[in-house]
C-alpha positions as CSV (number, residue, x, y, z in Angstrom):
1,X,-15.0,-14.9,5.9
2,X,-13.5,-11.4,5.3
3,X,-15.4,-9.0,3.1
4,X,-13.4,-8.2,-0.1
5,X,-13.5,-4.4,0.6
6,X,-11.9,-5.0,4.1
7,X,-9.2,-7.2,2.5
8,X,-8.5,-4.4,-0.1
9,X,-8.3,-1.7,2.5
10,X,-6.0,-3.8,4.6
11,X,-3.7,-4.4,1.6
12,X,-3.6,-0.7,0.9
13,X,-2.7,-0.1,4.6
14,X,0.2,-2.6,4.3
15,X,1.2,-1.1,0.9
16,X,1.4,2.4,2.2
17,X,3.2,1.3,5.3
18,X,5.8,-0.5,3.2
19,X,6.2,2.5,0.9
20,X,7.1,4.9,3.7
21,X,9.2,2.2,5.5
22,X,7.1,2.0,8.7
23,X,6.7,-1.2,10.8
24,X,3.5,-2.5,12.1
25,X,4.7,-1.7,15.6
26,X,5.4,1.9,14.7
27,X,2.0,2.3,13.0
28,X,0.2,0.7,16.0
29,X,1.9,2.9,18.5
30,X,1.1,6.0,16.5
31,X,-2.6,5.2,16.4
32,X,-2.7,3.8,20.0
33,X,-3.4,0.1,19.4
34,X,-1.4,-3.2,19.5
35,X,0.5,-4.3,16.5
36,X,-1.6,-7.5,16.3
37,X,-4.6,-5.3,15.5
38,X,-2.6,-3.8,12.6
39,X,-1.9,-7.4,11.4
40,X,-5.6,-8.2,11.5
41,X,-6.5,-5.0,9.6
42,X,-3.9,-5.8,6.9
43,X,-5.2,-9.3,6.3
44,X,-8.8,-8.1,6.3
45,X,-9.6,-10.3,9.3
46,X,-10.8,-7.2,11.2
47,X,-12.7,-4.4,9.7
48,X,-11.2,-0.9,10.1
49,X,-13.6,1.6,11.6
50,X,-13.9,5.0,9.9
51,X,-12.3,6.9,12.8
52,X,-9.4,4.4,12.9
53,X,-8.9,4.6,9.2
54,X,-8.8,8.4,9.6
55,X,-6.0,8.0,12.2
56,X,-4.1,5.5,10.1
57,X,-4.4,7.7,7.0
58,X,-3.0,10.7,8.9
59,X,-0.1,8.6,10.3
60,X,0.7,7.1,6.8
61,X,0.4,10.6,5.2
62,X,-2.3,9.4,2.8
63,X,-5.8,10.6,1.9
64,X,-8.7,8.4,2.8
65,X,-9.3,7.8,-0.9
66,X,-5.9,6.1,-1.2
67,X,-7.3,3.0,0.6
68,X,-10.0,2.6,-1.9
69,X,-8.0,3.2,-5.1
70,X,-8.0,0.2,-7.5
71,X,-11.2,-1.2,-6.0
72,X,-13.6,-2.3,-8.6
73,X,-17.1,-1.2,-7.6
74,X,-18.8,-4.0,-9.6
75,X,-16.4,-6.7,-8.4
76,X,-15.0,-5.7,-5.0
77,X,-12.9,-8.8,-4.7
78,X,-10.7,-7.7,-7.6
79,X,-8.1,-5.1,-7.9
80,X,-6.2,-3.4,-10.7
81,X,-3.5,-2.1,-8.4
82,X,0.0,-2.7,-9.9
83,X,1.6,-1.8,-6.5
84,X,-0.3,-4.5,-4.6
85,X,2.8,-6.7,-4.0
86,X,5.8,-6.3,-1.7
87,X,8.0,-7.0,-4.7
88,X,6.7,-3.9,-6.5
89,X,7.3,-1.8,-3.3
90,X,10.8,-3.2,-3.0
91,X,11.4,-2.4,-6.6
92,X,10.3,1.2,-6.1
93,X,12.6,1.6,-3.0
94,X,15.6,0.2,-5.0
95,X,14.7,2.5,-8.0
96,X,14.7,5.6,-5.9
97,X,18.0,4.6,-4.2
98,X,19.7,4.9,-7.6
99,X,21.3,8.4,-8.3
100,X,19.0,10.6,-10.3
101,X,21.0,10.7,-13.5
102,X,21.3,6.9,-13.6
103,X,17.7,6.5,-12.6
104,X,16.6,8.6,-15.6
105,X,18.6,6.4,-18.0
106,X,17.1,3.3,-16.4
107,X,13.7,4.7,-16.8
108,X,14.3,5.5,-20.5
109,X,15.6,1.9,-21.0
110,X,12.5,0.5,-19.3
111,X,10.3,2.6,-21.6
112,X,12.1,1.4,-24.7
113,X,11.8,-2.2,-23.6
114,X,8.1,-1.9,-22.8
115,X,7.5,-0.3,-26.2
116,X,9.3,-3.2,-27.9
117,X,7.3,-5.9,-26.0
């Protein structure tokens, strides 16, 4: 059974990879491993060593701390990360594809709707 911290770190690797639009194959090639190993990291099936996480962080242009953000020290199996799903990442990509002036208006609308909820 995978350790909850390994699962969390794997999810954060996948999340960051999605954010920057990188494939598992591209990440694997960049750090010198097979893409199947990236799959195992992302599911938490395999634990990521410190040196490998260092290489992955550099490739994904993220600080090491990014991979531990949202991890609850008291309950490592839980997360409070609102960007943990692919849907959230897809929404961010769509949002930033909108021209800036329209994006600001959409953001203002979202704020008004959330305040009214």
